[in-house]
C-alpha distance (Angstrom), angle and dihedral (degrees) to the residues before:
residue distance angle dihedral
M1 . . .
S2 3.80 . .
R3 3.73 125.5 .
S4 3.83 117.8 -103.4
K5 3.85 114.1 -97.5
W6 3.81 93.3 -129.4
K7 3.81 92.0 59.4
F8 3.80 115.6 83.4
N9 3.74 127.2 -135.8
F10 3.78 109.1 -88.7
I11 3.78 124.9 -142.7
D12 3.81 116.3 169.2
L13 3.80 115.4 -121.4
E14 3.82 89.6 -129.6
V15 3.82 88.7 60.8
L16 3.82 93.1 49.8
R17 3.80 91.5 50.3
L18 3.77 90.9 46.9
I19 3.83 94.1 52.9
S20 3.80 91.1 50.0
T21 3.84 92.6 52.9
V22 3.79 91.5 45.3
E23 3.78 91.6 53.5
Q24 3.83 91.1 49.9
K25 3.82 92.0 51.0
G26 3.80 92.9 45.1
K27 3.84 94.9 -126.3
K28 3.83 125.4 141.9
K29 3.84 99.3 -154.7
F30 3.76 132.1 71.0
K31 3.79 139.4 162.5
I32 3.84 122.0 -119.0
K33 3.79 128.8 -168.7
S34 3.86 95.7 173.6
R35 3.80 103.3 93.6
R36 3.83 91.2 170.8
S37 3.82 95.9 64.8
L38 3.80 121.7 104.7
I39 3.77 120.7 -120.0
S40 3.83 109.8 -118.6
E41 3.81 131.4 -167.1
Q42 3.79 92.9 -98.3
F43 3.87 90.3 71.0
L44 3.82 94.0 60.6
G45 3.77 113.2 132.7
Y46 3.84 96.0 13.7
E47 3.74 126.6 120.3
C48 3.81 115.1 -130.9
L49 3.72 129.6 -161.4
I50 3.80 103.7 -150.6
Y51 3.77 120.5 -162.5
N52 3.81 116.1 -132.8
G53 3.81 97.2 -176.1
Y54 3.82 94.0 -88.5
S55 3.82 108.6 42.2
F56 3.77 143.1 -10.3
K57 3.81 117.7 -90.9
K58 3.84 119.3 -154.5
V59 3.80 115.2 -125.1
S60 3.81 128.8 169.4
V61 3.86 114.4 -147.9
K62 3.74 116.9 -122.9
E63 3.82 134.7 177.6
L64 3.81 94.0 -97.1
M65 3.78 90.4 61.3
F66 3.78 97.8 65.7
N67 3.84 115.7 122.9
H68 3.80 91.5 15.9
K69 3.77 124.1 110.3
Y70 3.82 124.8 -107.2
G71 3.83 88.9 -124.2
E72 3.78 92.2 64.8
F73 3.80 91.8 67.9
S74 3.83 98.6 46.1
F75 3.75 112.9 56.9
S76 3.79 116.3 -145.1
R77 3.79 97.2 -167.0
S78 3.81 127.6 64.5
F79 3.72 118.7 -138.4
P80 3.79 119.5 -134.4
E81 3.76 118.5 -110.6
H82 3.78 115.7 -147.7
K83 3.75 119.9 -142.9
K84 3.76 118.0 -114.5
K85 3.78 115.5 -124.4
């Protein structure tokens, strides 16, 4: 389902501040707790540790991830595995 046209792209201010500090330090990894933020082009080539409510999941940002949300790549629910008989 596509996002409504009257809604703007949302990037949390914490994420923007974080990317500027990471660029200054020269690192390629950072932790994010904002799952609702969109991935923009300035995050290309970085490794993110995305919080899913329990632990941080490691994700590297690629071109195909633009305009998706961080939460789409770190699942917060576990799916049950049924035993084979």
